[in-house]
N, C-alpha and C positions, 0 to 999 in steps of 0.2 A: 217790353217785348216788341211792340209794334215799331219802335224807332230802330231797333237792331235789324229787323227784317228790311226796313226801308234802306238802311245803310248798305246791307248786303245786296239788295237789288241795284242800288245806284252804283256800287262797286262792280257788279257784274256787267252792267251797261257800259261803264267806263272802260273796263277791260275789253269789251267787245269793240268799242270805238278805237282803242289803241291797236288792237290786232288788225283792224281794217286799214289803219294808217300804214302799218308795217307791210301788209300785203300789197297795198297800192303802190307804196314806195319801191318795193322789190320788183314789181311788174314794170314800173316805169324805168328803173335803172337797167333792167334786162332788155328793154325795147319790146316788151310783149304787150299785146292788146289787153285793154281793161275789160273785165266782164261787164255785161249790161248794167248790173246793179251799181257799179262803181262809176259809171259815166257822169252822173250828176252830183257826186260827192265832192265837197270843197276840201281839197288836200290841205290847204293852209289852216283850216279850222281843225282838222284832225291832228295836224302837226302841233298845234298849241295844246291840245289835250295830251299828246305824247310827251311834250316837254314838262307839263305839270306832273304827270305820272313819274317821269324820270327824276324830277327834283324831290319828290316824296321818298324815293328810295334812299336818299342820302340825307335824311332829316337830322339824324343824330350820329355822333361817333359810334355809339353802341350798335345802331342799325348797320352802319358801314362795316364794322368789325364782324358782326354775325353773317353778313352777306358775302364777305370776301376773305375773312380770316383763315378759314380752312384751306382754301385754294392757295393763298399766298404762303401759308405754312408749308404746304406740300411742295411748292415750287422751291422755296428757300431750303427746306430739308433735303430735297433731292440734289440741289447744288452743293450743299455741305457734304453730303455723303460722297459725291463725286470728287470733291476736293480732298477728302480724307482717304480716298482710295479704297473705300469699303469693298471687300472681296465679293460680297453678295450683291453689289450694285454695279452692274456692267452696262446699264442702259445708256445709250447715246442720245436718245431723243424722247421727249414726252410731248404728246399732242393732246389737246383738250378741245372738244367741239363746244362752241358757245353761241348763244344768240347775241344780238346787238345789246340787249340789256345787260347780260353777264359781262360782256366786253367793257361796257360803260362802267359797271360796278368795279371791275378789276382795275380799270384806269384810275378811278377815284381812290380805290383801296391802296393802290401803289403810291398815291399821292404824287402823280406825275405833274411836273411843273407847268406844262402847257395846258391851257383850258381845253376840255374835251369838246370835240366837234360831234356832230351827228354821225353815228356809225352807219355806214352803207353796207349793202349786201356784200358778203365776201370780205369784210374788214378783218384784220388780224392784229394781235399783239404778239410779237416774237421776243422772247426773253432768252438771250444767249449767254452761256458761260464760256469764257475764253481763258486759257492758261498762256500767259505771256511773261517770259523771263521769270519763271517759277512763281508768278503771282496770278491769282485767280481774279478775273474781272468780269463784270456783268454789263451787257449792252441790251437796251430795249429799243426795238424797232416797231414801227406802226405802218400797216398797209391800209390805206383808206377804203379800199373796196375792190371788187373783182374787175372794175373798169380801169384800174390804175396799177401799174407795175412798180412804180417808185416807192421806196421805203423811206420814212423819215425817222431820225434818231430822237429818242425821248430821254429825259432825265427825271429822277425823282427828287423830291425835297430832301435835303440832307446829303445829297451826292453831287451837288453843284461845285463845291469847293473842297480843296484838300485832297480827297481821294479820287476826285474826278479829273480826268485829263482832257483838255480841249483838243489834244492831238488825236486821241482815239475815241473820245466821247463815251468812255466807260467808267464804271464805278468799281472800287475794290469790293469783293464779295463780303468781307468782314463788315465794311461800312453799310453795304446794301442790307445785310442781315440785321444789323443792330438798328438801323433806321426803321425797318419794318416790324421789329419785335413787338411794339405795342399793339399792332393790329392782328398779329398771328394768333390763331387758335389751335391749341394742341388737343383740347378736350371740349368738344362742342356741347355736350350735356352740361358740363360745369359752366361754360360761358353763357348758357341760356338761363341759368339760375338767377332769380331776382335778388338784388342786394337787400340785406336786412336793414 
């Protein structure tokens, strides 16, 4: 019992350090003054703790699936419903508010070919569905943060060849969906069951 309590205390202290790193980073990026308590904190030391915590989130494929599978399923399902012209689906835009951690998880869950960089305050992943010549195509864009207006185009593993066009840097929706099928979760309770 004592060991478990120690782990929980260490975990809460670790989370406290991570949150301080995020706060300090956001303040610096926005050009705001640091509060007095943060003046003597070593940002690089906090950054290393944040990187360790980030790596822990993606330790196993199962953890990745549980952390991103529901959201990815919703994104793909909405795109498929739009493609099929479902009468009860007239939505033109879906917006999701997320922290830098959720954005990083989604990046990894989508299996984007570019290595993930540190997510800055105001960063965004934009996943667009286009209908071009009666074909549905997906484009993923990344905005690095509130300080930058430029968007970069991203691709996912499995969409680089064949269904991917270097001209428009998009992937066919059918390929996009099938590549992401293994990580998608349609029933979270079932996905959480331990294998026998």
